[in-house]
C-alpha positions as semicolon CSV with decimal commas, in nm:
position;residue;x (nm);y (nm);z (nm)
1;M;2,793;0,102;-2,998
2;A;2,571;-0,223;-2,952
3;L;2,280;-0,091;-3,204
4;P;2,482;-0,124;-3,526
5;A;2,602;-0,515;-3,425
6;I;2,229;-0,569;-3,363
7;S;2,138;-0,383;-3,702
8;S;2,415;-0,647;-3,898
9;A;2,243;-0,925;-3,762
10;A;1,920;-0,853;-3,819
11;E;1,883;-1,052;-4,172
12;E;2,016;-1,325;-4,018
13;E;1,781;-1,253;-3,724
14;K;1,508;-1,254;-4,020
15;T;1,586;-1,579;-4,177
16;A;1,535;-1,780;-3,863
17;D;1,224;-1,556;-3,752
18;A;0,961;-1,857;-3,865
19;T;1,164;-2,109;-3,626
20;Q;1,212;-1,810;-3,326
21;T;0,854;-1,720;-3,373
22;M;0,729;-2,114;-3,297
23;T;0,976;-2,136;-3,015
24;E;0,885;-1,826;-2,822
25;V;0,514;-1,920;-2,895
26;K;0,593;-2,255;-2,699
27;V;0,766;-2,053;-2,435
28;K;0,523;-1,861;-2,385
29;S;0,234;-2,117;-2,341
30;E;0,453;-2,262;-2,094
31;R;0,435;-2,128;-1,753
32;I;0,552;-1,778;-1,808
33;Q;0,491;-1,727;-1,465
34;D;0,764;-1,940;-1,355
35;K;1,047;-1,759;-1,584
36;P;1,252;-1,497;-1,413
37;N;1,310;-1,172;-1,493
38;K;1,609;-1,041;-1,647
39;G;1,778;-0,824;-1,400
40;Y;1,607;-0,514;-1,456
41;Q;1,426;-0,631;-1,771
42;A;1,066;-0,791;-1,689
43;T;1,024;-1,080;-1,897
44;K;0,636;-1,107;-1,728
45;T;0,335;-0,859;-1,616
46;R;-0,014;-0,947;-1,496
47;V;-0,080;-0,630;-1,568
48;G;-0,332;-0,747;-1,874
49;K;-0,531;-0,977;-1,624
50;T;-0,370;-1,298;-1,741
51;Y;0,042;-1,367;-1,770
52;Q;0,218;-1,189;-2,083
53;D;0,535;-1,112;-2,171
54;P;0,513;-0,715;-2,159
55;Q;0,665;-0,716;-2,547
56;D;0,357;-0,830;-2,632
57;V;0,113;-0,585;-2,455
58;P;-0,041;-0,311;-2,690
59;Q;0,028;-0,035;-2,427
60;A;0,285;0,123;-2,231
61;V;0,393;-0,068;-1,941
62;T;0,701;0,026;-1,723
63;T;0,788;-0,251;-1,483
64;L;0,991;-0,207;-1,169
65;T;1,162;-0,563;-1,084
66;R;1,270;-0,677;-0,821
67;E;1,664;-0,679;-0,870
68;L;1,576;-0,273;-0,973
69;L;1,466;-0,215;-0,594
70;H;1,708;-0,454;-0,420
71;D;2,012;-0,242;-0,588
72;Q;1,833;0,077;-0,501
73;Q;1,795;-0,027;-0,157
74;V;1,396;0,093;-0,155
75;G;1,210;0,065;0,124
76;S;0,863;0,211;-0,010
77;L;0,646;0,228;-0,307
78;R;0,686;0,591;-0,333
79;E;1,078;0,530;-0,312
80;A;1,020;0,283;-0,601
81;L;0,814;0,509;-0,823
82;R;1,108;0,723;-0,873
83;N;1,221;0,530;-1,152
84;V;0,899;0,586;-1,337
85;V;0,910;0,903;-1,599
86;G;0,660;1,090;-1,634
87;L;0,547;1,066;-1,284
88;S;0,520;1,316;-1,005
89;V;0,483;1,315;-0,597
90;N;0,164;1,499;-0,472
91;A;0,175;1,629;-0,064
92;A;-0,128;1,644;0,064
93;E;-0,359;1,714;0,360
94;G;-0,485;1,447;0,638
95;G;-0,760;1,321;0,434
96;R;-0,548;1,230;0,145
97;A;-0,199;1,193;0,332
98;G;-0,033;0,847;0,200
99;D;0,068;0,727;-0,161
100;N;-0,087;0,999;-0,404
101;F;0,084;1,042;-0,715
102;N;0,027;1,240;-1,052
103;L;0,087;0,985;-1,344
104;R;0,153;1,178;-1,727
105;G;-0,029;1,491;-1,534
106;F;-0,307;1,289;-1,372
107;Y;-0,389;1,202;-1,035
108;T;-0,372;0,820;-0,971
109;F;-0,524;0,796;-0,570
110;G;-0,780;0,566;-0,683
111;D;-0,537;0,430;-0,956
112;I;-0,320;0,186;-0,722
113;Y;-0,398;-0,185;-0,697
114;L;-0,259;-0,528;-0,564
115;D;-0,231;-0,827;-0,739
116;N;-0,504;-0,712;-1,008
117;M;-0,740;-0,611;-0,718
118;R;-0,817;-0,210;-0,616
119;D;-0,574;-0,078;-0,330
120;T;-0,718;0,301;-0,309
121;A;-0,728;0,311;0,073
122;Q;-0,538;0,589;0,227
123;Y;-0,209;0,460;0,362
124;N;0,138;0,418;0,295
125;R;0,302;0,122;0,070
126;E;0,577;-0,085;0,196
127;T;0,799;-0,295;-0,106
128;F;0,945;-0,553;0,159
129;N;0,670;-0,840;-0,002
130;L;0,618;-0,692;-0,370
131;E;0,826;-0,889;-0,659
132;Q;0,767;-0,624;-0,916
133;V;0,552;-0,306;-0,954
134;D;0,383;-0,275;-1,287
135;V;0,321;0,094;-1,429
136;L;0,055;0,058;-1,687
137;R;0,013;0,385;-1,822
138;G;-0,318;0,528;-1,974
139;S;-0,710;0,494;-1,963
140;A;-0,760;0,146;-1,827
141;A;-1,109;0,123;-1,665
142;M;-1,148;-0,188;-1,900
143;L;-0,921;-0,384;-1,769
144;F;-0,941;-0,249;-1,397
145;G;-1,235;-0,058;-1,345
146;R;-1,346;0,324;-1,282
147;G;-1,022;0,524;-1,296
148;Q;-0,728;0,534;-1,489
149;A;-0,652;0,835;-1,677
150;G;-0,297;0,857;-1,655
151;G;-0,272;0,472;-1,586
152;V;-0,257;0,200;-1,324
153;I;-0,001;0,104;-1,073
154;N;0,007;-0,285;-1,010
155;Q;0,165;-0,449;-0,720
156;V;0,270;-0,784;-0,766
157;S;0,285;-0,993;-0,437
158;K;0,606;-1,234;-0,383
159;M;0,412;-1,583;-0,391
160;A;0,486;-1,898;-0,229
161;E;0,733;-2,118;-0,452
162;L;0,848;-2,474;-0,490
163;R;1,182;-2,427;-0,337
164;D;1,384;-2,385;-0,013
165;K;1,549;-2,005;0,015
166;N;1,592;-1,802;0,273
167;V;1,782;-1,443;0,256
168;V;1,781;-1,177;0,573
169;T;1,934;-0,832;0,544
170;G;2,040;-0,557;0,752
171;S;2,121;-0,216;0,732
172;L;2,229;0,068;0,868
173;G;2,318;0,444;0,776
174;E;2,231;0,798;0,849
175;Y;1,985;0,962;0,962
176;D;1,953;0,679;1,213
177;Y;1,875;0,446;0,947
178;H;1,797;0,094;1,010
179;Q;1,621;-0,233;0,872
180;F;1,590;-0,591;0,847
181;T;1,410;-0,810;0,640
182;G;1,363;-1,188;0,613
183;D;1,241;-1,347;0,340
184;F;1,196;-1,719;0,409
185;N;1,033;-2,017;0,155
186;K;0,978;-2,346;0,249
187;Q;0,907;-2,626;0,007
188;L;0,652;-2,845;0,232
189;T;0,570;-3,102;-0,057
190;E;0,599;-3,174;-0,417
191;T;0,303;-2,913;-0,477
192;A;0,292;-2,678;-0,150
193;A;0,503;-2,476;-0,011
194;I;0,512;-2,148;0,265
195;R;0,674;-1,806;0,246
196;V;0,701;-1,545;0,514
197;N;0,854;-1,231;0,478
198;L;0,905;-0,972;0,757
199;M;1,066;-0,625;0,752
200;D;1,146;-0,332;1,017
201;R;1,271;-0,022;0,961
202;Y;1,289;0,348;1,099
203;E;1,458;0,674;0,981
204;E;1,441;1,026;1,005
205;T;1,492;1,330;0,754
206;Y;1,731;1,626;0,770
207;R;1,471;1,891;0,844
208;K;1,430;1,934;1,239
209;N;1,264;2,114;1,514
210;P;1,500;2,394;1,653
211;T;1,324;2,429;1,948
212;T;1,229;2,056;2,027
213;G;1,518;1,830;1,808
214;D;1,282;1,649;1,690
215;R;1,290;1,546;1,321
216;P;0,995;1,365;1,086
217;S;1,026;0,998;1,046
218;F;0,954;0,715;0,932
219;D;0,862;0,386;1,161
220;R;0,749;0,095;0,966
221;K;0,699;-0,254;0,987
222;G;0,531;-0,568;0,818
223;V;0,491;-0,935;0,829
224;A;0,348;-1,147;0,521
225;I;0,279;-1,472;0,452
226;S;0,174;-1,668;0,137
227;F;0,082;-2,088;0,149
228;G;0,059;-2,206;-0,163
229;A;-0,122;-2,604;-0,218
230;G;-0,106;-2,778;-0,614
231;I;0,132;-2,517;-0,718
232;G;0,211;-2,600;-1,069
233;T;-0,105;-2,847;-1,054
234;E;-0,461;-2,816;-1,281
235;N;-0,620;-2,679;-0,904
236;E;-0,362;-2,399;-0,774
237;F;-0,472;-2,238;-0,448
238;F;-0,306;-1,994;-0,301
239;L;-0,400;-1,822;0,098
240;N;-0,190;-1,481;0,088
241;H;-0,237;-1,207;0,423
242;I;-0,018;-0,892;0,459
243;Y;0,011;-0,675;0,807
244;T;0,158;-0,370;0,800
245;Q;0,227;-0,105;1,024
246;T;0,313;0,277;1,027
247;R;0,436;0,466;1,350
248;D;0,557;0,792;1,193
249;V;0,592;1,122;1,228
250;P;0,465;1,315;0,959
251;D;0,592;1,652;0,761
252;F;0,390;1,862;0,566
253;G;0,701;2,085;0,462
254;V;0,715;2,422;0,390
255;R;0,535;2,708;0,233
256;F;0,594;2,908;-0,048
257;S;0,729;3,271;-0,020
258;G;0,632;3,442;-0,321
259;T;0,583;3,182;-0,573
260;H;0,929;2,948;-0,488
261;P;0,951;2,734;-0,157
262;L;1,026;2,961;0,171
263;N;1,466;2,866;0,236
264;S;1,469;3,131;0,412
265;S;1,339;3,401;0,684
266;S;1,417;3,700;0,897
267;T;1,271;3,449;1,195
268;G;1,513;3,244;1,084
269;A;1,311;2,928;0,970
270;S;1,429;2,768;0,606
271;D;1,373;2,444;0,442
272;K;1,558;2,299;0,741
273;T;1,243;2,388;0,988
274;F;1,015;2,145;1,054
275;W;0,730;2,286;1,297
276;G;0,598;1,960;1,406
277;D;0,731;1,726;1,671
278;N;0,745;1,389;1,849
279;R;0,399;1,402;1,934
280;N;0,249;1,422;1,646
281;F;0,106;1,072;1,457
282;D;0,079;0,881;1,126
283;D;-0,020;0,535;1,236
284;S;-0,159;0,319;1,014
285;D;-0,244;-0,092;1,043
286;T;-0,327;-0,224;0,742
287;R;-0,449;-0,589;0,737
288;V;-0,488;-0,775;0,382
289;T;-0,587;-1,157;0,297
290;T;-0,643;-1,290;-0,019
291;A;-0,737;-1,618;-0,119
292;I;-0,684;-1,695;-0,503
293;F;-0,784;-2,035;-0,668
294;T;-0,659;-2,125;-1,045
295;H;-0,818;-2,444;-1,224
296;K;-0,699;-2,487;-1,523
297;F;-0,905;-2,681;-1,805
298;S;-0,623;-2,718;-2,013
299;E;-0,275;-2,506;-2,075
300;D;-0,490;-2,241;-2,270
301;T;-0,807;-2,247;-2,073
302;Q;-0,856;-2,147;-1,736
303;V;-1,088;-1,961;-1,410
304;R;-0,912;-1,772;-1,171
305;T;-1,064;-1,634;-0,866
306;Q;-0,950;-1,415;-0,588
307;L;-1,098;-1,314;-0,262
308;R;-1,028;-1,050;-0,029
309;S;-1,067;-0,876;0,225
310;G;-0,913;-0,570;0,388
311;T;-0,938;-0,386;0,710
312;Y;-0,743;-0,009;0,675
313;N;-0,698;0,194;1,007
314;R;-0,555;0,538;0,994
315;A;-0,486;0,766;1,248
316;F;-0,327;1,125;1,181
317;W;-0,242;1,444;1,355
318;A;0,014;1,644;1,141
319;K;0,143;2,020;1,283
320;T;0,115;2,229;0,928
321;P;0,405;2,563;0,892
322;P;0,236;2,882;0,991
323;T;0,168;3,138;0,669
324;G;0,348;3,447;0,542
325;A;0,712;3,518;0,466
326;T;0,814;3,560;0,819
327;P;0,656;3,223;0,946
328;A;0,659;3,211;1,371
329;M;0,944;2,934;1,465
330;P;0,838;2,616;1,640
331;T;0,735;2,641;1,984
332;F;0,716;2,375;2,286
333;S;0,345;2,420;2,331
334;G;0,313;2,370;1,975
335;S;0,116;2,652;1,920
336;A;0,279;2,789;1,598
337;G;0,142;2,690;1,290
338;G;-0,175;2,460;1,197
339;N;-0,318;2,097;1,254
340;V;-0,442;1,826;1,052
341;A;-0,625;1,615;1,273
342;R;-0,837;1,254;1,174
343;Y;-0,940;0,894;1,212
344;L;-1,029;0,719;0,911
345;N;-1,165;0,364;0,907
346;Y;-1,197;0,164;0,554
347;E;-1,284;-0,189;0,508
348;T;-1,340;-0,400;0,116
349;L;-1,444;-0,717;0,065
350;N;-1,370;-0,776;-0,334
351;L;-1,467;-1,083;-0,520
352;Q;-1,306;-1,121;-0,874
353;S;-1,300;-1,388;-1,143
354;D;-1,172;-1,428;-1,464
355;F;-1,222;-1,692;-1,738
356;I;-0,943;-1,693;-1,997
357;T;-0,930;-1,896;-2,328
358;K;-0,755;-1,956;-2,634
359;F;-0,926;-2,100;-2,960
360;E;-0,915;-2,068;-3,343
361;L;-1,247;-1,976;-3,528
362;A;-1,295;-1,893;-3,857
363;G;-0,949;-1,925;-3,933
364;M;-0,876;-1,661;-3,730
365;K;-0,670;-1,751;-3,314
366;H;-0,879;-1,558;-3,056
367;A;-0,730;-1,502;-2,697
368;L;-1,054;-1,417;-2,464
369;L;-1,091;-1,267;-2,146
370;S;-1,367;-1,245;-1,976
371;G;-1,489;-1,161;-1,592
372;V;-1,653;-1,054;-1,310
373;E;-1,635;-0,859;-1,000
374;Y;-1,796;-0,755;-0,673
375;L;-1,671;-0,477;-0,433
376;K;-1,849;-0,392;-0,108
377;E;-1,635;-0,038;0,071
378;D;-1,738;0,089;0,397
379;S;-1,572;0,408;0,516
380;V;-1,570;0,579;0,836
381;R;-1,405;0,913;0,840
382;R;-1,428;1,117;1,212
383;L;-1,231;1,404;1,365
384;L;-0,976;1,400;1,654
385;T;-1,025;1,527;1,973
386;D;-0,853;1,797;2,108
387;L;-0,729;1,768;2,456
388;D;-0,587;2,084;2,483
389;P;-0,732;2,353;2,267
390;T;-0,609;2,620;2,487
391;G;-0,224;2,525;2,537
392;G;-0,158;2,482;2,180
393;A;-0,281;2,138;2,068
394;L;-0,326;1,784;2,175
395;Y;-0,467;1,456;1,996
396;E;-0,380;1,129;2,087
397;R;-0,537;0,843;1,767
398;H;-0,764;0,681;1,978
399;A;-0,922;1,024;2,117
400;K;-1,197;1,016;1,847
401;G;-1,444;1,279;1,822
402;N;-1,792;1,363;1,585
403;L;-1,809;1,189;1,251
404;Q;-1,699;1,393;0,954
405;N;-1,870;1,146;0,709
406;S;-1,911;0,769;0,604
407;F;-1,950;0,594;0,307
408;N;-2,025;0,250;0,169
409;A;-2,089;0,124;-0,168
410;D;-2,150;-0,178;-0,353
411;N;-1,990;-0,222;-0,684
412;Y;-2,039;-0,451;-0,965
413;A;-1,897;-0,521;-1,294
414;L;-1,878;-0,764;-1,595
415;Y;-1,637;-0,759;-1,877
416;V;-1,526;-0,960;-2,208
417;Q;-1,218;-0,870;-2,438
418;D;-1,114;-1,035;-2,721
419;S;-0,785;-1,026;-2,913
420;V;-0,777;-1,152;-3,238
421;E;-0,508;-1,246;-3,507
422;F;-0,693;-1,217;-3,833
423;V;-0,387;-1,224;-4,038
424;P;-0,078;-1,338;-3,939
425;N;0,118;-1,129;-3,722
426;W;-0,170;-0,865;-3,707
427;T;-0,382;-0,864;-3,427
428;A;-0,703;-0,644;-3,320
429;L;-0,805;-0,613;-2,985
430;A;-1,142;-0,519;-2,856
431;G;-1,296;-0,487;-2,496
432;V;-1,585;-0,354;-2,314
433;R;-1,673;-0,316;-1,915
434;R;-1,971;-0,196;-1,779
435;D;-1,960;-0,124;-1,427
436;E;-2,253;-0,022;-1,189
437;L;-2,191;0,175;-0,849
438;H;-2,463;0,249;-0,586
439;S;-2,343;0,429;-0,301
440;K;-2,474;0,615;0,038
441;Y;-2,313;0,894;0,209
442;T;-2,388;1,108;0,548
443;S;-2,470;1,361;0,298
444;A;-2,795;1,628;0,350
445;T;-2,773;1,706;-0,014
446;S;-2,708;1,380;-0,169
447;P;-2,733;1,093;0,047
448;K;-2,750;0,854;-0,252
449;L;-2,563;0,826;-0,567
450;S;-2,573;0,539;-0,846
451;Y;-2,416;0,552;-1,148
452;G;-2,369;0,270;-1,451
453;E;-2,108;0,328;-1,735
454;N;-1,944;0,158;-2,003
455;S;-1,536;0,159;-2,065
456;Y;-1,368;0,018;-2,423
457;R;-1,070;-0,046;-2,499
458;T;-0,965;-0,157;-2,867
459;G;-0,610;-0,162;-3,057
460;L;-0,405;-0,287;-3,363
461;S;-0,057;-0,463;-3,328
462;W;0,142;-0,576;-3,611
463;Q;0,446;-0,805;-3,478
464;P;0,609;-0,902;-3,769
465;N;0,853;-1,126;-3,555
466;P;0,888;-1,166;-3,177
467;D;1,149;-0,907;-3,118
468;R;0,913;-0,618;-3,282
469;H;0,605;-0,490;-3,176
470;Y;0,405;-0,213;-3,324
471;Y;0,047;-0,077;-3,167
472;A;-0,200;0,163;-3,170
473;T;-0,450;0,155;-2,931
474;W;-0,751;0,378;-2,804
475;S;-0,917;0,293;-2,433
476;D;-1,108;0,543;-2,210
477;S;-1,231;0,521;-1,825
478;F;-1,463;0,694;-1,614
479;S;-1,458;0,777;-1,233
480;P;-1,818;0,881;-1,082
481;T;-1,849;1,168;-0,805
482;A;-1,957;0,920;-0,561
483;D;-1,601;0,722;-0,614
484;L;-1,341;0,805;-0,392
485;Y;-1,482;1,036;-0,146
486;Q;-1,529;1,275;-0,361
487;L;-1,911;1,352;-0,355
488;T;-2,038;1,676;-0,443
489;V;-2,268;1,934;-0,355
490;V;-2,507;1,821;-0,612
491;P;-2,403;1,528;-0,847
492;Q;-2,209;1,576;-1,119
493;D;-2,111;1,435;-1,450
494;P;-1,840;1,154;-1,405
495;E;-1,492;1,232;-1,465
496;R;-1,443;1,066;-1,822
497;S;-1,070;1,027;-1,978
498;K;-0,986;0,911;-2,339
499;T;-0,653;0,811;-2,427
500;F;-0,500;0,740;-2,771
501;E;-0,155;0,571;-2,810
502;V;0,090;0,487;-3,092
503;G;0,418;0,290;-2,935
504;S;0,705;0,050;-3,048
505;K;0,858;-0,176;-2,850
506;W;1,187;-0,358;-2,984
507;L;1,417;-0,633;-2,823
508;F;1,807;-0,637;-2,900
509;M;2,050;-0,844;-2,758
510;D;1,888;-1,155;-2,832
511;G;1,611;-0,992;-2,636
512;D;1,814;-0,911;-2,347
513;L;1,767;-0,506;-2,389
514;A;1,456;-0,346;-2,453
515;V;1,317;-0,031;-2,574
516;R;0,987;0,092;-2,631
517;T;0,840;0,466;-2,716
518;A;0,520;0,591;-2,690
519;L;0,321;0,856;-2,819
520;F;0,008;0,944;-2,629
521;T;-0,262;1,207;-2,589
522;T;-0,493;1,186;-2,285
523;T;-0,801;1,405;-2,262
524;K;-0,988;1,437;-1,907
525;Y;-1,311;1,590;-1,885
526;W;-1,498;1,730;-1,600
527;E;-1,178;1,678;-1,367
528;R;-1,274;1,693;-0,973
529;N;-1,139;1,828;-0,706
530;T;-1,045;1,621;-0,382
531;D;-1,222;1,784;-0,134
532;L;-1,519;1,638;-0,007
533;E;-1,863;1,842;-0,092
534;A;-1,619;2,118;-0,189
535;T;-1,862;2,392;-0,360
536;S;-1,606;2,435;-0,597
537;A;-1,621;2,039;-0,671
538;I;-1,452;2,046;-1,031
539;L;-1,122;2,190;-1,092
540;T;-1,127;2,183;-1,496
541;R;-1,411;2,088;-1,749
542;K;-1,157;1,947;-1,984
543;R;-0,767;1,919;-1,952
544;R;-0,527;1,734;-2,219
545;T;-0,167;1,569;-2,206
546;N;-0,001;1,513;-2,510
547;G;0,320;1,345;-2,472
548;V;0,644;1,109;-2,593
549;E;0,805;0,901;-2,371
550;I;1,116;0,596;-2,441
551;E;1,246;0,347;-2,223
552;V;1,540;0,133;-2,226
553;T;1,596;-0,123;-2,010
554;G;1,782;-0,451;-1,969
555;K;2,174;-0,563;-2,043
556;V;2,381;-0,379;-2,301
557;T;2,653;-0,627;-2,208
558;D;2,670;-0,934;-1,959
559;R;2,789;-0,735;-1,700
560;W;2,582;-0,389;-1,820
561;D;2,304;-0,340;-1,689
562;V;2,053;-0,037;-1,710
563;F;1,743;0,079;-1,657
564;A;1,643;0,435;-1,817
565;G;1,380;0,636;-1,957
566;I;1,288;1,021;-2,063
567;A;0,947;1,113;-2,081
568;L;0,806;1,511;-2,243
569;L;0,450;1,601;-2,124
570;D;0,245;1,893;-2,251
571;A;-0,054;1,898;-2,009
572;R;-0,268;2,200;-2,038
573;V;-0,619;2,302;-1,946
574;I;-0,797;2,340;-2,247
575;K;-1,173;2,445;-2,048
576;A;-1,242;2,598;-1,727
577;A;-1,434;2,408;-1,442
578;Q;-1,844;2,462;-1,427
579;N;-1,935;2,428;-1,095
580;V;-2,294;2,392;-0,973
581;A;-2,406;2,360;-0,616
582;A;-2,736;2,356;-0,433
583;G;-3,024;2,539;-0,574
584;N;-2,878;2,479;-0,934
585;V;-2,649;2,835;-0,877
586;Y;-2,361;2,827;-1,121
587;S;-1,992;2,940;-1,094
588;Y;-1,725;2,930;-1,299
589;A;-1,335;2,957;-1,296
590;D;-1,147;3,183;-1,430
591;A;-1,119;3,164;-1,789
592;R;-0,745;3,311;-1,814
593;V;-0,655;2,933;-1,648
594;E;-0,735;2,824;-2,013
595;G;-0,445;2,709;-2,205
596;Q;-0,257;2,711;-1,924
597;R;-0,021;2,407;-1,811
598;A;-0,150;2,200;-1,553
599;R;-0,015;2,163;-1,187
600;N;0,248;1,897;-1,085
601;T;0,306;1,819;-1,429
602;P;0,711;1,898;-1,506
603;I;0,744;1,948;-1,859
604;G;1,025;1,685;-1,873
605;T;1,169;1,361;-1,638
606;L;1,451;1,201;-1,673
607;N;1,564;0,823;-1,496
608;I;1,888;0,637;-1,522
609;W;1,982;0,347;-1,305
610;T;2,297;0,108;-1,457
611;T;2,544;-0,083;-1,293
612;Y;2,843;-0,246;-1,424
613;A;2,970;-0,585;-1,239
614;L;3,346;-0,535;-1,243
615;T;3,401;-0,908;-1,121
616;D;3,250;-1,163;-1,056
617;A;3,164;-1,053;-0,713
618;W;3,245;-0,662;-0,744
619;K;2,940;-0,421;-0,893
620;I;2,914;-0,072;-0,894
621;G;2,644;0,144;-1,052
622;G;2,464;0,466;-1,009
623;G;2,184;0,708;-1,113
624;I;2,005;0,985;-1,187
625;E;1,666;1,159;-1,113
626;A;1,544;1,464;-1,248
627;K;1,249;1,649;-1,282
628;G;1,159;1,963;-1,390
629;E;0,966;2,265;-1,258
630;R;0,638;2,183;-1,098
631;Y;0,335;2,437;-1,091
632;A;0,126;2,427;-0,799
633;Y;-0,204;2,632;-0,819
634;Q;-0,606;2,563;-0,758
635;P;-0,716;2,563;-1,151
636;G;-1,071;2,538;-1,040
637;S;-1,057;2,915;-0,824
638;A;-1,279;3,220;-0,969
639;N;-1,010;3,452;-0,934
640;L;-0,671;3,356;-1,037
641;S;-0,533;3,706;-0,979
642;G;-0,231;3,583;-0,784
643;S;-0,116;3,387;-0,988
644;F;-0,122;3,592;-1,331
645;V;0,237;3,869;-1,252
646;G;0,232;4,144;-1,562
647;G;-0,007;3,933;-1,734
648;H;0,191;3,638;-1,797
649;F;0,115;3,292;-1,548
650;N;0,356;3,277;-1,266
651;P;0,166;3,031;-0,989
652;N;0,378;2,873;-0,688
653;S;0,648;2,665;-0,862
654;A;0,860;2,384;-0,705
655;P;1,223;2,406;-0,888
656;G;1,330;2,142;-1,129
657;Y;1,593;1,921;-0,975
658;A;1,878;1,642;-1,046
659;R;1,928;1,344;-0,764
660;V;2,226;1,132;-0,811
661;D;2,255;0,825;-0,628
662;L;2,548;0,549;-0,594
663;M;2,605;0,190;-0,542
664;A;2,869;-0,031;-0,466
665;S;2,803;-0,404;-0,397
666;Y;3,048;-0,745;-0,349
667;E;2,854;-1,038;-0,369
668;Q;2,938;-1,397;-0,297
669;P;2,717;-1,716;-0,293
670;K;2,646;-1,716;0,028
671;W;2,673;-1,346;0,135
672;A;2,692;-0,995;0,025
673;V;2,763;-0,610;0,137
674;R;2,655;-0,318;-0,041
675;L;2,676;0,064;0,008
676;N;2,435;0,285;-0,142
677;V;2,473;0,660;-0,122
678;K;2,155;0,832;-0,230
679;N;2,148;1,218;-0,303
680;L;2,487;1,218;-0,365
681;L;2,553;1,589;-0,437
682;D;2,378;1,649;-0,160
683;K;2,084;1,852;-0,353
684;E;1,819;2,085;-0,194
685;Y;1,510;1,967;-0,392
686;Y;1,114;1,915;-0,280
687;D;1,012;1,595;-0,334
688;A;0,617;1,622;-0,341
689;V;0,389;1,930;-0,388
690;Y;0,023;2,011;-0,270
691;D;-0,074;2,078;-0,633
692;N;-0,340;2,340;-0,498
693;G;-0,061;2,543;-0,409
694;G;0,064;2,637;-0,069
695;L;0,281;2,383;0,058
696;V;0,586;2,172;-0,073
697;T;0,803;1,872;0,087
698;P;1,209;1,823;0,096
699;G;1,315;1,542;-0,020
700;N;1,610;1,443;0,207
701;R;1,971;1,519;0,178
702;R;2,257;1,283;0,116
703;Q;2,238;0,922;0,310
704;A;2,495;0,620;0,312
705;I;2,338;0,318;0,411
706;V;2,518;-0,001;0,424
707;T;2,373;-0,307;0,347
708;T;2,462;-0,711;0,421
709;E;2,267;-0,999;0,297
710;Y;2,292;-1,315;0,428
711;K;2,107;-1,664;0,176
712;F;2,087;-2,002;0,370
């Protein structure tokens, strides 16, 4: 009903466009970072290296605002990304456990960033210190460096602010859910402030070991400190530190029976059966310190430099379910099933500096971005020692065994991009980045690898007024085999991806409601396996995803907020894998995989979340998260006969699902109470898929959570 009203107002808007354009440009050139988001609608992002209104970015961007995550009672990054259409979750083994997603059908485990700097360590991330999460879709190596076929997930930290504000929350819920958070901000001087965020959360799932009564659990704590000096002046400095700790009991889910997840067996095993127990652990300690200095030569010209040190320690012991259609039930000794146990240490030192300016030349407006980056990575992975190999298995996090592999690398990058408004309302964008990577592995076959690659980004935008943006972009990215522990037996060509996208962005309701569409095609070449030094290192030689996305965010009325989207993806293998091993021995994947749907990529995904303020105090809301069927198979396999039945491709698959959530809240200026019911219909669904096949992890069943909030 709102759209015709907007349409009828279009002519009036046009007559005011000239004045509005000048006003809008002026507002955006002032501190856009100081502008609050409009509820679920983001009005600022730094995903393009400089603060921009997402409306102006010539590429698809999805932003999860703090307000959205607050209303949904979200605690982890994984839970937050449920709102992103076209994204699915990967389950994984010990080497890849942690946050692991597919975006537009392509893995993202090298594409997670924290404040625009690489955050690729394998751990589970929390949202208590996040202001928002930006998802830039499509190839983006020119902005972020190697990786990025499906897109980039950028976490934006909370920063110290020039005001006094304190908020504490306490939550209780089913499955022993309890959480405390605190957000304390104190202004120290006219330009200095400090902010402290705290979090302590514990919850279990509905799955249980019938022998011990133990359940998978999430036990997480965190503290984050941000100190700012010179805030809002020509010289702005922030020093941020975050520490997060996990003491989880990991869950490896259930195996497939036939081609579907096991949900009943003559032994009594079902989706409720948890083969692990409380002796298992997923312990991680993450410490990240970042210093940020910005010098502004003028309102349009600045240098921003970030220096980060990160240390990531993780010890992992997970129990895997036994194989077979009638798997053995758990025992007290833990002898049923398998074990995955590893220790990982990853340290990084990262320096990044960006020079940003705007100027006029030859009668055209330029927005120039240039920068340099250095990243040093050191990684060690060890086995854990089995302290009771005869009685079943027993691992301790400090009982480290033999070195499995080590890796260190130096990365250098240089980039430049210019956006030129060559005629009024028409802007051309062009950028190029050069990355050099030199790495050493503990590998007998390829101990040293070096790569140097260019990445490009081009685009054309037409913005007839501030409320309309139509664009076409082309960008690419690369990822060398030396990256992300994906060393191959012999050096392989780097992964390459290319994305072409056309899209539109509209603002309605005086800018309160944003609608975006994107039509894209991404092709990836030499897609790698995740297994270190695997002989079948290449999964597919060429793969493509064609798709369309539509998103609506913002306010339909003053009381009605909405965040919704739909994505339709056609992801297929174009050419089967071609692998080469030591001695130039070539092997080929099953050619029948060509033309088949890619793994862990649903054809359709849908998300709707909406709230309505009944009064100034009462608000109700709810949402649906829906995903289509997802396949799980190994496309690089030489023999896929088990996935073809009667000549038809019928691999393991996780069924589609729709999860319904509800919320109701009562809010006063100083305090609030909120009820969230997740998975209201108690739907049995599979949240994560181990995309090589074999395992799926069930999502939790119905869970009610009550949260109280106090502001002072």
